[in-house]
Wavefront OBJ file of the C-alpha trace (Angstrom):
o trace
v -8.016 -21.063 29.223
v -8.428 -18.055 31.552
v -11.265 -15.658 31.475
v -9.083 -12.987 29.881
v -7.828 -15.410 27.252
v -11.398 -16.420 26.403
v -12.513 -12.701 26.222
v -9.673 -11.912 23.882
v -10.510 -14.866 21.720
v -14.142 -13.757 21.518
v -13.149 -10.202 20.794
v -10.740 -11.226 17.993
v -13.301 -13.610 16.539
v -16.032 -10.990 16.577
v -13.684 -8.446 14.875
v -12.853 -11.084 12.254
v -16.431 -11.972 11.539
v -17.757 -8.500 11.562
v -14.831 -7.132 9.426
v -15.463 -9.998 6.934
v -19.218 -9.435 6.745
v -18.623 -5.701 6.316
v -16.073 -6.273 3.496
v -18.372 -8.734 1.686
v -21.267 -6.147 1.997
v -19.079 -3.351 0.596
v -17.823 -5.507 -2.211
v -21.314 -6.677 -3.151
v -22.469 -3.067 -3.218
v -19.570 -2.162 -5.534
v -20.250 -5.085 -7.845
v -24.014 -4.350 -8.120
v -23.503 -0.593 -8.520
v -20.846 -0.906 -11.333
v -22.779 -3.624 -13.077
v -26.024 -1.553 -13.007
v -24.341 1.439 -14.699
v -22.110 -0.595 -17.097
v -24.205 0.104 -20.246
v -24.605 3.867 -19.897
v -21.774 6.526 -19.780
v -22.546 9.088 -17.121
v -23.870 12.287 -18.823
v -21.082 14.446 -17.570
v -18.638 12.162 -19.498
v -20.739 11.339 -22.561
v -18.792 13.717 -24.741
v -15.318 12.555 -23.744
v -15.649 8.833 -22.765
v -16.753 6.257 -25.247
v -19.162 3.451 -24.307
v -16.558 0.910 -25.154
v -14.053 2.476 -22.669
v -16.630 2.795 -20.028
v -17.625 -0.846 -20.331
v -13.974 -1.943 -20.377
v -13.450 0.060 -17.064
v -16.605 -1.603 -15.513
v -15.584 -5.107 -16.674
v -12.078 -4.587 -15.197
v -13.586 -3.362 -11.945
v -15.997 -6.187 -11.678
v -13.378 -8.830 -12.459
v -10.990 -7.432 -9.797
v -13.839 -7.185 -7.259
v -14.971 -10.755 -7.861
v -11.453 -12.012 -7.611
v -11.099 -9.956 -4.431
v -13.893 -11.961 -2.763
v -11.917 -15.039 -3.226
v -8.832 -13.394 -1.835
v -10.796 -12.089 1.100
v -12.160 -15.598 1.965
v -8.755 -17.177 1.594
v -7.018 -14.423 3.648
v -9.551 -14.814 6.486
v -8.965 -18.659 6.448
v -5.149 -18.084 6.512
v -5.558 -15.690 9.499
v -7.473 -18.281 11.374
v -4.964 -20.880 10.388
v -2.071 -18.822 11.865
v -3.999 -17.900 15.018
v -6.744 -19.905 16.629
v -6.105 -23.047 14.588
v -2.418 -23.136 15.851
v -0.413 -22.470 12.757
v 1.949 -19.992 14.423
v 2.183 -21.975 17.527
v 3.201 -25.102 15.581
v 5.841 -23.207 13.631
v 7.203 -21.750 16.811
v 7.309 -25.171 18.611
v 9.081 -26.759 15.664
v 11.788 -24.206 15.532
v 12.229 -24.212 19.289
v 12.786 -27.986 19.130
v 15.032 -27.789 16.102
v 18.875 -27.586 15.842
v 18.456 -23.795 15.532
v 17.845 -23.590 19.289
v 21.473 -24.281 19.782
v 22.261 -20.888 18.153
v 20.409 -19.013 20.858
v 17.010 -17.324 21.378
v 17.684 -14.484 18.863
v 18.447 -17.004 16.018
v 15.323 -18.962 16.804
v 13.140 -15.820 16.779
v 14.732 -14.537 13.586
v 13.950 -17.821 11.971
v 10.383 -17.600 13.204
v 9.838 -14.218 11.605
v 11.621 -15.253 8.378
v 9.649 -18.546 8.177
v 6.336 -16.692 8.808
v 7.267 -14.200 5.999
v 8.239 -16.870 3.527
v 5.175 -19.068 4.144
v 2.807 -16.075 3.943
v 4.472 -14.953 0.722
v 4.235 -18.385 -0.762
v 0.509 -18.544 0.089
v -0.039 -15.165 -1.688
v 1.797 -16.217 -4.929
v -1.047 -17.990 -6.663
v -3.200 -14.780 -6.305
v -0.425 -12.592 -7.545
v 0.228 -14.729 -10.483
v -3.425 -14.970 -11.451
v -3.899 -11.221 -10.975
v -0.829 -10.430 -13.233
v -1.079 -13.059 -15.950
v -4.813 -13.433 -16.211
v -6.603 -10.384 -15.098
v -4.039 -7.585 -16.058
v -3.237 -9.601 -19.195
v -6.889 -9.927 -20.193
v -7.382 -6.123 -20.085
v -4.155 -5.299 -21.752
v -2.170 -3.928 -18.766
v 0.400 -6.671 -18.084
v 3.668 -6.249 -20.075
v 5.711 -8.649 -17.882
v 7.043 -11.969 -18.996
v 7.135 -14.835 -16.465
v 10.998 -14.492 -16.473
v 10.791 -10.885 -15.411
v 8.141 -11.624 -12.850
v 10.384 -14.375 -11.388
v 13.312 -11.984 -11.367
v 11.323 -9.285 -9.562
v 10.249 -12.010 -6.965
v 13.861 -12.954 -6.394
v 14.988 -9.366 -6.127
v 12.192 -8.241 -3.850
v 12.679 -11.266 -1.575
v 16.434 -10.611 -1.401
v 15.985 -6.795 -0.779
v 13.393 -7.525 1.847
v 15.782 -9.901 3.699
v 18.847 -7.538 3.364
v 16.778 -4.513 4.625
v 14.221 -6.193 6.861
v 16.100 -8.741 8.808
v 18.590 -6.311 10.388
v 15.936 -3.998 11.731
v 13.804 -6.934 13.015
v 17.014 -8.312 14.794
v 17.583 -4.851 16.348
v 13.979 -4.588 17.553
v 14.022 -8.168 19.003
v 17.381 -7.363 20.764
v 15.817 -4.187 22.242
v 12.675 -6.040 23.397
v 14.925 -8.388 25.246
v 17.651 -6.095 26.565
v 16.401 -2.389 26.838
v 14.193 -2.774 29.868
v 10.506 -1.743 30.428
v 10.789 1.157 27.904
v 12.237 -1.044 25.100
v 9.203 -0.062 22.990
v 10.312 3.648 22.997
v 13.791 2.681 21.808
v 12.383 0.298 19.172
v 10.085 3.036 17.961
v 12.942 5.406 17.496
v 14.948 2.701 15.708
v 11.922 1.905 13.397
v 11.332 5.605 12.529
v 15.008 6.084 11.814
v 14.881 3.087 9.500
v 11.901 4.442 7.678
v 13.526 7.801 7.130
v 16.711 6.090 5.947
v 14.745 4.069 3.450
v 13.195 7.304 2.095
v 16.592 8.706 1.442
v 18.006 5.491 -0.007
v 14.979 4.418 -2.186
v 15.556 6.710 -5.271
v 19.222 5.914 -5.729
v 19.757 2.490 -4.210
v 16.478 0.533 -4.113
v 14.428 1.592 -7.041
v 17.203 1.154 -9.702
v 17.283 -2.622 -8.708
v 13.837 -2.982 -10.348
v 13.648 -0.204 -13.041
v 15.868 1.863 -15.301
v 15.824 5.571 -14.733
v 16.929 7.926 -17.465
v 17.244 11.733 -17.263
v 14.321 13.389 -19.045
v 15.665 14.114 -22.580
v 12.780 16.114 -24.032
v 14.319 19.653 -23.833
v 10.992 21.355 -24.380
v 9.245 19.375 -21.714
v 12.210 19.737 -19.316
v 12.107 23.542 -19.722
v 8.291 23.547 -19.000
v 8.671 21.440 -16.017
v 11.624 23.349 -14.666
v 9.825 26.658 -15.121
v 6.784 25.324 -13.305
v 8.822 24.155 -10.429
v 10.614 27.525 -10.168
v 7.338 29.264 -10.245
v 6.110 27.170 -7.466
v 9.267 27.587 -5.506
v 10.417 23.963 -5.629
v 13.713 22.283 -6.537
v 14.547 18.649 -7.302
v 17.700 16.774 -7.704
v 16.669 15.615 -11.161
v 13.937 14.804 -13.656
v 13.774 11.185 -14.654
v 11.826 8.827 -16.861
v 11.156 5.316 -15.559
v 10.640 2.280 -17.828
v 7.283 1.418 -16.354
v 6.057 0.044 -19.668
v 8.093 -3.058 -19.381
v 5.840 -4.241 -16.539
v 2.477 -2.522 -16.996
v 0.462 -0.170 -19.229
v -0.676 1.790 -16.217
v 0.777 5.401 -15.973
v 1.893 7.526 -13.151
v 4.309 10.277 -12.026
v 5.641 10.837 -8.529
v 8.177 12.571 -6.272
v 10.521 10.306 -4.466
v 13.286 10.768 -1.950
v 13.482 13.055 1.107
v 14.834 16.459 1.629
v 17.466 17.402 -0.801
v 17.364 14.024 -2.371
v 13.897 14.507 -3.935
v 13.635 13.729 -7.628
v 10.681 13.820 -10.147
v 9.961 10.462 -11.805
v 7.641 10.165 -14.857
v 6.532 6.687 -16.050
v 7.318 6.498 -19.789
v 3.745 5.449 -20.332
v 2.527 8.739 -18.870
v 4.689 10.807 -21.312
v 3.279 8.833 -24.174
v -0.343 9.449 -23.118
v -0.326 13.058 -22.071
v 0.483 16.337 -23.767
v 3.233 18.580 -22.259
v 0.536 20.872 -20.830
v -1.213 17.817 -19.270
v 2.101 16.669 -17.854
v 2.634 19.989 -16.428
v -0.813 19.916 -14.642
v -0.042 16.414 -13.206
v 3.270 17.559 -11.833
v 1.551 20.648 -10.417
v -0.835 18.251 -8.525
v 2.156 16.453 -6.945
v 3.760 19.816 -6.126
v 0.401 20.741 -4.365
v 0.924 17.912 -1.906
v 4.250 19.436 -0.915
v 2.777 22.965 -0.841
v 0.080 21.875 1.542
v 2.662 19.861 3.499
v 0.684 16.750 3.030
v 3.917 14.564 2.982
v 5.034 16.054 6.343
v 1.570 15.464 7.791
v 1.640 11.835 6.748
v 5.090 11.365 8.138
v 4.028 12.878 11.497
v 0.978 10.729 11.510
v 3.096 7.702 10.846
v 5.246 8.703 13.732
v 2.374 9.059 16.118
v 0.531 5.803 15.001
v 3.717 3.821 15.187
v 4.554 5.207 18.652
v 0.986 4.148 19.815
v 1.453 0.703 18.254
v 4.797 0.083 19.831
v 3.480 1.224 23.170
v 0.621 -1.223 22.819
v 3.014 -4.017 21.886
v 5.025 -3.134 24.943
v 1.858 -3.811 27.068
v 0.504 -6.838 25.241
v 3.749 -8.669 25.025
v 3.735 -8.968 28.874
v 0.125 -10.390 28.909
v -0.189 -14.218 28.766
v -3.832 -13.878 27.544
v -2.630 -12.089 24.449
v -0.845 -15.281 23.323
v -3.134 -17.972 24.555
v -6.284 -16.121 23.352
v -4.800 -16.393 19.825
v -3.913 -19.992 20.013
v -0.212 -19.736 20.834
v 1.516 -21.131 23.798
v 4.195 -18.627 25.144
v 7.761 -19.974 25.409
v 8.783 -21.127 28.835
v 12.337 -19.886 29.818
v 12.760 -18.211 26.386
v 11.805 -14.785 24.920
v 8.367 -14.482 23.290
v 9.198 -11.195 21.433
v 8.944 -12.479 17.913
v 5.542 -14.103 18.782
v 4.253 -10.798 20.233
v 5.355 -8.890 17.000
v 3.782 -11.440 14.636
v 0.527 -11.790 16.686
v 0.197 -7.980 16.805
v 0.791 -7.807 12.957
v -1.945 -10.425 12.503
v -4.504 -8.868 14.868
v -4.195 -5.162 14.294
v -5.556 -4.969 10.740
v -8.847 -6.420 11.919
v -9.385 -3.472 14.206
v -7.815 -0.774 12.158
v -10.120 -1.562 9.193
v -13.048 0.029 11.095
v -11.315 3.415 11.064
v -10.281 3.171 7.465
v -13.015 5.546 6.279
v -11.349 8.282 8.301
v -7.975 7.747 6.784
v -9.455 7.515 3.259
v -11.449 10.681 3.790
v -8.269 12.487 4.802
v -6.424 11.247 1.842
v -9.227 12.317 -0.494
v -9.256 15.761 1.001
v -5.539 16.099 0.369
v -6.176 15.109 -3.285
v -8.858 17.865 -3.566
v -6.415 20.392 -2.195
v -3.659 19.281 -4.552
v -6.000 19.531 -7.527
v -6.875 23.008 -6.523
v -3.269 24.093 -6.259
v -2.683 22.615 -9.646
v -5.629 24.391 -11.236
v -4.078 27.658 -9.884
v -0.603 27.028 -11.225
v -1.674 25.575 -14.596
v -4.772 25.495 -16.739
v -7.575 23.572 -14.952
v -8.723 22.182 -18.317
v -5.347 20.507 -18.782
v -5.617 18.871 -15.321
v -9.155 17.729 -16.091
v -8.220 16.277 -19.549
v -5.055 14.610 -17.924
v -7.278 13.017 -15.235
v -9.727 11.811 -17.685
v -6.995 10.132 -19.765
v -5.490 8.599 -16.691
v -8.934 7.291 -15.539
v -9.583 5.957 -19.030
v -6.091 4.450 -19.684
v -6.073 2.819 -16.207
v -9.595 1.610 -16.681
v -10.886 3.183 -13.500
v -14.626 2.997 -13.205
v -16.547 6.300 -13.434
v -19.464 4.771 -11.355
v -18.110 3.389 -8.157
v -20.462 2.684 -5.258
v -20.398 5.756 -2.903
v -20.232 3.645 0.312
v -17.364 1.511 -1.143
v -15.623 4.785 -2.007
v -15.720 5.951 1.642
v -13.872 2.800 2.734
v -11.400 2.118 0.001
v -10.739 5.151 -2.303
v -7.694 7.195 -1.383
v -8.365 9.348 -4.451
v -11.805 10.832 -5.154
v -13.861 9.476 -8.073
v -13.512 11.279 -11.400
v -16.965 12.904 -11.191
v -16.109 14.408 -7.810
v -12.737 15.661 -8.754
v -13.959 17.425 -11.908
v -16.926 18.857 -10.122
v -14.698 20.400 -7.468
v -12.630 21.934 -10.282
v -15.756 23.272 -11.979
v -15.010 21.314 -15.040
v -17.517 19.099 -16.847
v -16.419 15.597 -17.980
l 1 2 3 4 5 6 7 8 9 10 11 12 13 14 15 16 17 18 19 20 21 22 23 24 25 26 27 28 29 30 31 32 33 34 35 36 37 38 39 40 41 42 43 44 45 46 47 48 49 50 51 52 53 54 55 56 57 58 59 60 61 62 63 64 65 66 67 68 69 70 71 72 73 74 75 76 77 78 79 80 81 82 83 84 85 86 87 88 89 90 91 92 93 94 95 96 97 98 99 100 101 102 103 104 105 106 107 108 109 110 111 112 113 114 115 116 117 118 119 120 121 122 123 124 125 126 127 128 129 130 131 132 133 134 135 136 137 138 139 140 141 142 143 144 145 146 147 148 149 150 151 152 153 154 155 156 157 158 159 160 161 162 163 164 165 166 167 168 169 170 171 172 173 174 175 176 177 178 179 180 181 182 183 184 185 186 187 188 189 190 191 192 193 194 195 196 197 198 199 200 201 202 203 204 205 206 207 208 209 210 211 212 213 214 215 216 217 218 219 220 221 222 223 224 225 226 227 228 229 230 231 232 233 234 235 236 237 238 239 240 241 242 243 244 245 246 247 248 249 250 251 252 253 254 255 256 257 258 259 260 261 262 263 264 265 266 267 268 269 270 271 272 273 274 275 276 277 278 279 280 281 282 283 284 285 286 287 288 289 290 291 292 293 294 295 296 297 298 299 300 301 302 303 304 305 306 307 308 309 310 311 312 313 314 315 316 317 318 319 320 321 322 323 324 325 326 327 328 329 330 331 332 333 334 335 336 337 338 339 340 341 342 343 344 345 346 347 348 349 350 351 352 353 354 355 356 357 358 359 360 361 362 363 364 365 366 367 368 369 370 371 372 373 374 375 376 377 378 379 380 381 382 383 384 385 386 387 388 389 390 391 392 393 394 395 396 397 398 399 400 401 402 403 404 405 406 407 408 409 410 411 412 413 414 415 416 417 418 419 420 421 422 423 424
């Protein structure tokens, strides 16, 4: 092992250990903080949230956090298995020496990516099953049967292969054929692919998993249409999604891109909120468009992915990048798939340390969207809608402040209501 390889191994190991310790520290803070406040409703919410609801939210949060510790430990072990313990190297060598090699380098590399994805997915399945059929079931959120869960698994795997494998094949081909600036062409292809998915998702992908019906409530439709006209927005349609067949959690969202945008309400949301509250939730989503948050996030995605592809372009040419992570580069054959997979495995270790910045930006966007909604509708309706959603989704009212800074893309209820000048 060269000095550069050893240095990279040490840097990777340090990031893994430090990240693991930090995540354990944050989770332990969250568990202690929520448990300590479990038996008392915060004074600001005492008149609106019952002790039973508050305790259910605390228990749900604690159960998920403790299960998350197990997932964290297992995920770290799997990461070590793929890298320094030689898992990815063994898979690559096995495929290189198999009959697939007769089909050419691209076929072997595609098999490596597909094999990695299938094995990783299989390793995650027990955790997904337990989370869905034990944790979500215990707290009354899961509405899925095992048959529906298996159908979703089959559909999502098939869709992932149909959509994902062609773009992977294109990127691998560009890496091998487009010269030193392959990463720029690959980035352009990747961003074009993402924009295409945004356009196709509402009408092609989402209906594979859920049924979407036009909003039939004429009174609510009139309210929503008037709100959108007042805010200067137009959508291709207002739809209700059968979210209740999978979960009791509620939501509403815009989907699509450009003229293909549509408004989607979970059926659970319409059952839980009054028409005025639905108006307020929709106004919040409109606030994201008014403040150009969606465009900002797309631009940020463009910039970060460009930097990522440029970095892969450099690392893919460095022997130490492979050997430092326990992989022997192919001799006389492309290493493009190895470079992509190693980058995907390594980059989350380092990006976690800047996650507070991204979370802070997201929470700031939520505050701005709340302020816009409070201007366009009655702030009291937005506050009551938020409280119902926090309560129905069993979101704790007492998260640890440091944990929030790392993990919360939405501000805690107390902060959101305080910004709106509304008491719980």
